[in-house]
mmCIF entry with sequence, helices, sheets and N, C-alpha, C, O atoms, coordinates in Angstrom:
data_MODEL
# 
_entry.id   MODEL 
# 
_entity.id                         1 
_entity.type                       polymer 
_entity.pdbx_number_of_molecules   1 
# 
_entity_poly.entity_id                      1 
_entity_poly.type                           'polypeptide(L)' 
_entity_poly.nstd_linkage                   no 
_entity_poly.nstd_monomer                   no 
_entity_poly.pdbx_seq_one_letter_code       MSWLFVQMWFLLLVAFALGSVAAWLVHRNIASRGTR 
_entity_poly.pdbx_seq_one_letter_code_can   MSWLFVQMWFLLLVAFALGSVAAWLVHRNIASRGTR 
_entity_poly.pdbx_strand_id                 A 
# 
loop_
_entity_poly_seq.entity_id 
_entity_poly_seq.num 
_entity_poly_seq.mon_id 
_entity_poly_seq.hetero 
1 1  MET n 
1 2  SER n 
1 3  TRP n 
1 4  LEU n 
1 5  PHE n 
1 6  VAL n 
1 7  GLN n 
1 8  MET n 
1 9  TRP n 
1 10 PHE n 
1 11 LEU n 
1 12 LEU n 
1 13 LEU n 
1 14 VAL n 
1 15 ALA n 
1 16 PHE n 
1 17 ALA n 
1 18 LEU n 
1 19 GLY n 
1 20 SER n 
1 21 VAL n 
1 22 ALA n 
1 23 ALA n 
1 24 TRP n 
1 25 LEU n 
1 26 VAL n 
1 27 HIS n 
1 28 ARG n 
1 29 ASN n 
1 30 ILE n 
1 31 ALA n 
1 32 SER n 
1 33 ARG n 
1 34 GLY n 
1 35 THR n 
1 36 ARG n 
# 
_struct_asym.id          A 
_struct_asym.entity_id   1 
# 
_struct_conf.conf_type_id            HELX_P 
_struct_conf.id                      HELX_P1 
_struct_conf.pdbx_PDB_helix_id       AA1 
_struct_conf.beg_label_comp_id       TRP 
_struct_conf.beg_label_asym_id       A 
_struct_conf.beg_label_seq_id        3 
_struct_conf.pdbx_beg_PDB_ins_code   ? 
_struct_conf.end_label_comp_id       THR 
_struct_conf.end_label_asym_id       A 
_struct_conf.end_label_seq_id        35 
_struct_conf.pdbx_end_PDB_ins_code   ? 
_struct_conf.beg_auth_comp_id        TRP 
_struct_conf.beg_auth_asym_id        A 
_struct_conf.beg_auth_seq_id         3 
_struct_conf.end_auth_comp_id        THR 
_struct_conf.end_auth_asym_id        A 
_struct_conf.end_auth_seq_id         35 
_struct_conf.pdbx_PDB_helix_class    1 
_struct_conf.details                 ? 
_struct_conf.pdbx_PDB_helix_length   33 
# 
_struct_conf_type.id          HELX_P 
_struct_conf_type.criteria    ? 
_struct_conf_type.reference   ? 
# 
loop_
_atom_site.group_PDB 
_atom_site.id 
_atom_site.type_symbol 
_atom_site.label_atom_id 
_atom_site.label_alt_id 
_atom_site.label_comp_id 
_atom_site.label_asym_id 
_atom_site.label_entity_id 
_atom_site.label_seq_id 
_atom_site.pdbx_PDB_ins_code 
_atom_site.Cartn_x 
_atom_site.Cartn_y 
_atom_site.Cartn_z 
_atom_site.occupancy 
_atom_site.B_iso_or_equiv 
_atom_site.pdbx_formal_charge 
_atom_site.auth_seq_id 
_atom_site.auth_comp_id 
_atom_site.auth_asym_id 
_atom_site.auth_atom_id 
_atom_site.pdbx_PDB_model_num 
ATOM 1   N N  . MET A 1 1  ? 19.830 15.967 32.763  1.00 0.00 ? 1  MET A N  1 
ATOM 2   C CA . MET A 1 1  ? 18.692 15.245 32.188  1.00 0.00 ? 1  MET A CA 1 
ATOM 3   C C  . MET A 1 1  ? 18.601 13.854 32.829  1.00 0.00 ? 1  MET A C  1 
ATOM 4   O O  . MET A 1 1  ? 19.599 13.147 32.966  1.00 0.00 ? 1  MET A O  1 
ATOM 5   N N  . SER A 1 2  ? 17.403 13.494 33.208  1.00 0.00 ? 2  SER A N  1 
ATOM 6   C CA . SER A 1 2  ? 17.231 12.177 33.813  1.00 0.00 ? 2  SER A CA 1 
ATOM 7   C C  . SER A 1 2  ? 17.091 11.109 32.724  1.00 0.00 ? 2  SER A C  1 
ATOM 8   O O  . SER A 1 2  ? 16.809 11.420 31.567  1.00 0.00 ? 2  SER A O  1 
ATOM 9   N N  . TRP A 1 3  ? 17.289 9.873  33.103  1.00 0.00 ? 3  TRP A N  1 
ATOM 10  C CA . TRP A 1 3  ? 17.222 8.778  32.129  1.00 0.00 ? 3  TRP A CA 1 
ATOM 11  C C  . TRP A 1 3  ? 15.810 8.657  31.545  1.00 0.00 ? 3  TRP A C  1 
ATOM 12  O O  . TRP A 1 3  ? 15.634 8.351  30.366  1.00 0.00 ? 3  TRP A O  1 
ATOM 13  N N  . LEU A 1 4  ? 14.799 8.907  32.408  1.00 0.00 ? 4  LEU A N  1 
ATOM 14  C CA . LEU A 1 4  ? 13.420 8.787  31.939  1.00 0.00 ? 4  LEU A CA 1 
ATOM 15  C C  . LEU A 1 4  ? 13.135 9.806  30.838  1.00 0.00 ? 4  LEU A C  1 
ATOM 16  O O  . LEU A 1 4  ? 12.446 9.502  29.864  1.00 0.00 ? 4  LEU A O  1 
ATOM 17  N N  . PHE A 1 5  ? 13.674 11.029 31.001  1.00 0.00 ? 5  PHE A N  1 
ATOM 18  C CA . PHE A 1 5  ? 13.464 12.065 29.998  1.00 0.00 ? 5  PHE A CA 1 
ATOM 19  C C  . PHE A 1 5  ? 14.104 11.668 28.667  1.00 0.00 ? 5  PHE A C  1 
ATOM 20  O O  . PHE A 1 5  ? 13.508 11.835 27.603  1.00 0.00 ? 5  PHE A O  1 
ATOM 21  N N  . VAL A 1 6  ? 15.336 11.138 28.746  1.00 0.00 ? 6  VAL A N  1 
ATOM 22  C CA . VAL A 1 6  ? 16.035 10.719 27.522  1.00 0.00 ? 6  VAL A CA 1 
ATOM 23  C C  . VAL A 1 6  ? 15.297 9.569  26.856  1.00 0.00 ? 6  VAL A C  1 
ATOM 24  O O  . VAL A 1 6  ? 15.161 9.533  25.633  1.00 0.00 ? 6  VAL A O  1 
ATOM 25  N N  . GLN A 1 7  ? 14.822 8.630  27.666  1.00 0.00 ? 7  GLN A N  1 
ATOM 26  C CA . GLN A 1 7  ? 14.107 7.481  27.108  1.00 0.00 ? 7  GLN A CA 1 
ATOM 27  C C  . GLN A 1 7  ? 12.809 7.920  26.430  1.00 0.00 ? 7  GLN A C  1 
ATOM 28  O O  . GLN A 1 7  ? 12.446 7.403  25.374  1.00 0.00 ? 7  GLN A O  1 
ATOM 29  N N  . MET A 1 8  ? 12.109 8.884  27.051  1.00 0.00 ? 8  MET A N  1 
ATOM 30  C CA . MET A 1 8  ? 10.854 9.363  26.461  1.00 0.00 ? 8  MET A CA 1 
ATOM 31  C C  . MET A 1 8  ? 11.105 10.018 25.109  1.00 0.00 ? 8  MET A C  1 
ATOM 32  O O  . MET A 1 8  ? 10.375 9.766  24.151  1.00 0.00 ? 8  MET A O  1 
ATOM 33  N N  . TRP A 1 9  ? 12.153 10.871 25.026  1.00 0.00 ? 9  TRP A N  1 
ATOM 34  C CA . TRP A 1 9  ? 12.447 11.526 23.749  1.00 0.00 ? 9  TRP A CA 1 
ATOM 35  C C  . TRP A 1 9  ? 12.885 10.519 22.705  1.00 0.00 ? 9  TRP A C  1 
ATOM 36  O O  . TRP A 1 9  ? 12.549 10.656 21.529  1.00 0.00 ? 9  TRP A O  1 
ATOM 37  N N  . PHE A 1 10 ? 13.653 9.480  23.136  1.00 0.00 ? 10 PHE A N  1 
ATOM 38  C CA . PHE A 1 10 ? 14.101 8.455  22.197  1.00 0.00 ? 10 PHE A CA 1 
ATOM 39  C C  . PHE A 1 10 ? 12.898 7.693  21.636  1.00 0.00 ? 10 PHE A C  1 
ATOM 40  O O  . PHE A 1 10 ? 12.838 7.421  20.436  1.00 0.00 ? 10 PHE A O  1 
ATOM 41  N N  . LEU A 1 11 ? 11.945 7.349  22.499  1.00 0.00 ? 11 LEU A N  1 
ATOM 42  C CA . LEU A 1 11 ? 10.754 6.637  22.042  1.00 0.00 ? 11 LEU A CA 1 
ATOM 43  C C  . LEU A 1 11 ? 9.940  7.513  21.099  1.00 0.00 ? 11 LEU A C  1 
ATOM 44  O O  . LEU A 1 11 ? 9.383  7.021  20.117  1.00 0.00 ? 11 LEU A O  1 
ATOM 45  N N  . LEU A 1 12 ? 9.869  8.816  21.395  1.00 0.00 ? 12 LEU A N  1 
ATOM 46  C CA . LEU A 1 12 ? 9.134  9.725  20.508  1.00 0.00 ? 12 LEU A CA 1 
ATOM 47  C C  . LEU A 1 12 ? 9.798  9.787  19.133  1.00 0.00 ? 12 LEU A C  1 
ATOM 48  O O  . LEU A 1 12 ? 9.117  9.784  18.108  1.00 0.00 ? 12 LEU A O  1 
ATOM 49  N N  . LEU A 1 13 ? 11.131 9.842  19.119  1.00 0.00 ? 13 LEU A N  1 
ATOM 50  C CA . LEU A 1 13 ? 11.857 9.887  17.843  1.00 0.00 ? 13 LEU A CA 1 
ATOM 51  C C  . LEU A 1 13 ? 11.634 8.609  17.054  1.00 0.00 ? 13 LEU A C  1 
ATOM 52  O O  . LEU A 1 13 ? 11.403 8.658  15.846  1.00 0.00 ? 13 LEU A O  1 
ATOM 53  N N  . VAL A 1 14 ? 11.702 7.468  17.724  1.00 0.00 ? 14 VAL A N  1 
ATOM 54  C CA . VAL A 1 14 ? 11.501 6.175  17.042  1.00 0.00 ? 14 VAL A CA 1 
ATOM 55  C C  . VAL A 1 14 ? 10.074 6.087  16.493  1.00 0.00 ? 14 VAL A C  1 
ATOM 56  O O  . VAL A 1 14 ? 9.869  5.632  15.368  1.00 0.00 ? 14 VAL A O  1 
ATOM 57  N N  . ALA A 1 15 ? 9.089  6.519  17.285  1.00 0.00 ? 15 ALA A N  1 
ATOM 58  C CA . ALA A 1 15 ? 7.695  6.467  16.833  1.00 0.00 ? 15 ALA A CA 1 
ATOM 59  C C  . ALA A 1 15 ? 7.491  7.385  15.632  1.00 0.00 ? 15 ALA A C  1 
ATOM 60  O O  . ALA A 1 15 ? 6.786  7.027  14.688  1.00 0.00 ? 15 ALA A O  1 
ATOM 61  N N  . PHE A 1 16 ? 8.107  8.571  15.663  1.00 0.00 ? 16 PHE A N  1 
ATOM 62  C CA . PHE A 1 16 ? 7.978  9.503  14.546  1.00 0.00 ? 16 PHE A CA 1 
ATOM 63  C C  . PHE A 1 16 ? 8.629  8.930  13.287  1.00 0.00 ? 16 PHE A C  1 
ATOM 64  O O  . PHE A 1 16 ? 8.081  9.058  12.192  1.00 0.00 ? 16 PHE A O  1 
ATOM 65  N N  . ALA A 1 17 ? 9.797  8.299  13.437  1.00 0.00 ? 17 ALA A N  1 
ATOM 66  C CA . ALA A 1 17 ? 10.486 7.712  12.290  1.00 0.00 ? 17 ALA A CA 1 
ATOM 67  C C  . ALA A 1 17 ? 9.664  6.568  11.700  1.00 0.00 ? 17 ALA A C  1 
ATOM 68  O O  . ALA A 1 17 ? 9.516  6.470  10.482  1.00 0.00 ? 17 ALA A O  1 
ATOM 69  N N  . LEU A 1 18 ? 9.132  5.706  12.564  1.00 0.00 ? 18 LEU A N  1 
ATOM 70  C CA . LEU A 1 18 ? 8.333  4.584  12.067  1.00 0.00 ? 18 LEU A CA 1 
ATOM 71  C C  . LEU A 1 18 ? 7.061  5.093  11.386  1.00 0.00 ? 18 LEU A C  1 
ATOM 72  O O  . LEU A 1 18 ? 6.652  4.556  10.357  1.00 0.00 ? 18 LEU A O  1 
ATOM 73  N N  . GLY A 1 19 ? 6.441  6.116  11.950  1.00 0.00 ? 19 GLY A N  1 
ATOM 74  C CA . GLY A 1 19 ? 5.222  6.668  11.354  1.00 0.00 ? 19 GLY A CA 1 
ATOM 75  C C  . GLY A 1 19 ? 5.491  7.284  9.993   1.00 0.00 ? 19 GLY A C  1 
ATOM 76  O O  . GLY A 1 19 ? 4.709  7.099  9.061   1.00 0.00 ? 19 GLY A O  1 
ATOM 77  N N  . SER A 1 20 ? 6.601  8.021  9.871   1.00 0.00 ? 20 SER A N  1 
ATOM 78  C CA . SER A 1 20 ? 6.919  8.650  8.593   1.00 0.00 ? 20 SER A CA 1 
ATOM 79  C C  . SER A 1 20 ? 7.244  7.599  7.543   1.00 0.00 ? 20 SER A C  1 
ATOM 80  O O  . SER A 1 20 ? 6.833  7.726  6.389   1.00 0.00 ? 20 SER A O  1 
ATOM 81  N N  . VAL A 1 21 ? 7.977  6.565  7.932   1.00 0.00 ? 21 VAL A N  1 
ATOM 82  C CA . VAL A 1 21 ? 8.318  5.496  6.973   1.00 0.00 ? 21 VAL A CA 1 
ATOM 83  C C  . VAL A 1 21 ? 7.051  4.760  6.541   1.00 0.00 ? 21 VAL A C  1 
ATOM 84  O O  . VAL A 1 21 ? 6.889  4.451  5.361   1.00 0.00 ? 21 VAL A O  1 
ATOM 85  N N  . ALA A 1 22 ? 6.156  4.478  7.484   1.00 0.00 ? 22 ALA A N  1 
ATOM 86  C CA . ALA A 1 22 ? 4.909  3.780  7.146   1.00 0.00 ? 22 ALA A CA 1 
ATOM 87  C C  . ALA A 1 22 ? 4.055  4.639  6.217   1.00 0.00 ? 22 ALA A C  1 
ATOM 88  O O  . ALA A 1 22 ? 3.488  4.128  5.251   1.00 0.00 ? 22 ALA A O  1 
ATOM 89  N N  . ALA A 1 23 ? 3.958  5.939  6.500   1.00 0.00 ? 23 ALA A N  1 
ATOM 90  C CA . ALA A 1 23 ? 3.182  6.838  5.645   1.00 0.00 ? 23 ALA A CA 1 
ATOM 91  C C  . ALA A 1 23 ? 3.788  6.904  4.248   1.00 0.00 ? 23 ALA A C  1 
ATOM 92  O O  . ALA A 1 23 ? 3.058  6.948  3.258   1.00 0.00 ? 23 ALA A O  1 
ATOM 93  N N  . TRP A 1 24 ? 5.136  6.912  4.159   1.00 0.00 ? 24 TRP A N  1 
ATOM 94  C CA . TRP A 1 24 ? 5.798  6.971  2.851   1.00 0.00 ? 24 TRP A CA 1 
ATOM 95  C C  . TRP A 1 24 ? 5.527  5.694  2.066   1.00 0.00 ? 24 TRP A C  1 
ATOM 96  O O  . TRP A 1 24 ? 5.292  5.741  0.858   1.00 0.00 ? 24 TRP A O  1 
ATOM 97  N N  . LEU A 1 25 ? 5.560  4.545  2.755   1.00 0.00 ? 25 LEU A N  1 
ATOM 98  C CA . LEU A 1 25 ? 5.306  3.276  2.074   1.00 0.00 ? 25 LEU A CA 1 
ATOM 99  C C  . LEU A 1 25 ? 3.861  3.221  1.568   1.00 0.00 ? 25 LEU A C  1 
ATOM 100 O O  . LEU A 1 25 ? 3.612  2.782  0.445   1.00 0.00 ? 25 LEU A O  1 
ATOM 101 N N  . VAL A 1 26 ? 2.920  3.663  2.390   1.00 0.00 ? 26 VAL A N  1 
ATOM 102 C CA . VAL A 1 26 ? 1.509  3.664  1.973   1.00 0.00 ? 26 VAL A CA 1 
ATOM 103 C C  . VAL A 1 26 ? 1.310  4.610  0.795   1.00 0.00 ? 26 VAL A C  1 
ATOM 104 O O  . VAL A 1 26 ? 0.615  4.272  -0.163  1.00 0.00 ? 26 VAL A O  1 
ATOM 105 N N  . HIS A 1 27 ? 1.915  5.794  0.861   1.00 0.00 ? 27 HIS A N  1 
ATOM 106 C CA . HIS A 1 27 ? 1.782  6.764  -0.224  1.00 0.00 ? 27 HIS A CA 1 
ATOM 107 C C  . HIS A 1 27 ? 2.379  6.199  -1.512  1.00 0.00 ? 27 HIS A C  1 
ATOM 108 O O  . HIS A 1 27 ? 1.790  6.351  -2.583  1.00 0.00 ? 27 HIS A O  1 
ATOM 109 N N  . ARG A 1 28 ? 3.544  5.547  -1.419  1.00 0.00 ? 28 ARG A N  1 
ATOM 110 C CA . ARG A 1 28 ? 4.184  4.970  -2.598  1.00 0.00 ? 28 ARG A CA 1 
ATOM 111 C C  . ARG A 1 28 ? 3.323  3.841  -3.162  1.00 0.00 ? 28 ARG A C  1 
ATOM 112 O O  . ARG A 1 28 ? 3.203  3.696  -4.379  1.00 0.00 ? 28 ARG A O  1 
ATOM 113 N N  . ASN A 1 29 ? 2.729  3.046  -2.281  1.00 0.00 ? 29 ASN A N  1 
ATOM 114 C CA . ASN A 1 29 ? 1.897  1.938  -2.735  1.00 0.00 ? 29 ASN A CA 1 
ATOM 115 C C  . ASN A 1 29 ? 0.662  2.466  -3.475  1.00 0.00 ? 29 ASN A C  1 
ATOM 116 O O  . ASN A 1 29 ? 0.295  1.938  -4.525  1.00 0.00 ? 29 ASN A O  1 
ATOM 117 N N  . ILE A 1 30 ? 0.027  3.501  -2.930  1.00 0.00 ? 30 ILE A N  1 
ATOM 118 C CA . ILE A 1 30 ? -1.161 4.078  -3.581  1.00 0.00 ? 30 ILE A CA 1 
ATOM 119 C C  . ILE A 1 30 ? -0.777 4.729  -4.908  1.00 0.00 ? 30 ILE A C  1 
ATOM 120 O O  . ILE A 1 30 ? -1.503 4.604  -5.894  1.00 0.00 ? 30 ILE A O  1 
ATOM 121 N N  . ALA A 1 31 ? 0.364  5.426  -4.935  1.00 0.00 ? 31 ALA A N  1 
ATOM 122 C CA . ALA A 1 31 ? 0.791  6.100  -6.164  1.00 0.00 ? 31 ALA A CA 1 
ATOM 123 C C  . ALA A 1 31 ? 1.094  5.073  -7.255  1.00 0.00 ? 31 ALA A C  1 
ATOM 124 O O  . ALA A 1 31 ? 0.681  5.252  -8.400  1.00 0.00 ? 31 ALA A O  1 
ATOM 125 N N  . SER A 1 32 ? 1.808  4.005  -6.916  1.00 0.00 ? 32 SER A N  1 
ATOM 126 C CA . SER A 1 32 ? 2.156  3.003  -7.921  1.00 0.00 ? 32 SER A CA 1 
ATOM 127 C C  . SER A 1 32 ? 0.896  2.281  -8.398  1.00 0.00 ? 32 SER A C  1 
ATOM 128 O O  . SER A 1 32 ? 0.790  1.934  -9.574  1.00 0.00 ? 32 SER A O  1 
ATOM 129 N N  . ARG A 1 33 ? -0.053 2.054  -7.498  1.00 0.00 ? 33 ARG A N  1 
ATOM 130 C CA . ARG A 1 33 ? -1.282 1.372  -7.885  1.00 0.00 ? 33 ARG A CA 1 
ATOM 131 C C  . ARG A 1 33 ? -2.124 2.270  -8.793  1.00 0.00 ? 33 ARG A C  1 
ATOM 132 O O  . ARG A 1 33 ? -2.809 1.779  -9.690  1.00 0.00 ? 33 ARG A O  1 
ATOM 133 N N  . GLY A 1 34 ? -2.072 3.595  -8.559  1.00 0.00 ? 34 GLY A N  1 
ATOM 134 C CA . GLY A 1 34 ? -2.879 4.506  -9.371  1.00 0.00 ? 34 GLY A CA 1 
ATOM 135 C C  . GLY A 1 34 ? -2.332 4.635  -10.785 1.00 0.00 ? 34 GLY A C  1 
ATOM 136 O O  . GLY A 1 34 ? -3.104 4.832  -11.723 1.00 0.00 ? 34 GLY A O  1 
ATOM 137 N N  . THR A 1 35 ? -1.005 4.528  -10.961 1.00 0.00 ? 35 THR A N  1 
ATOM 138 C CA . THR A 1 35 ? -0.423 4.701  -12.288 1.00 0.00 ? 35 THR A CA 1 
ATOM 139 C C  . THR A 1 35 ? -0.699 3.481  -13.152 1.00 0.00 ? 35 THR A C  1 
ATOM 140 O O  . THR A 1 35 ? -0.898 3.612  -14.360 1.00 0.00 ? 35 THR A O  1 
ATOM 141 N N  . ARG A 1 36 ? -0.716 2.286  -12.546 1.00 0.00 ? 36 ARG A N  1 
ATOM 142 C CA . ARG A 1 36 ? -0.919 1.079  -13.360 1.00 0.00 ? 36 ARG A CA 1 
ATOM 143 C C  . ARG A 1 36 ? -2.381 0.911  -13.724 1.00 0.00 ? 36 ARG A C  1 
ATOM 144 O O  . ARG A 1 36 ? -2.741 -0.048 -14.406 1.00 0.00 ? 36 ARG A O  1 
# 
């Protein structure tokens, strides 16, 4: 495996993790706002 391939997969994993965390935070914010 070349370094570029590893770096690309690492960036994809980081982007996916950040996206999932951001979506979870937005969902939690909307849910808490709806209950109050």
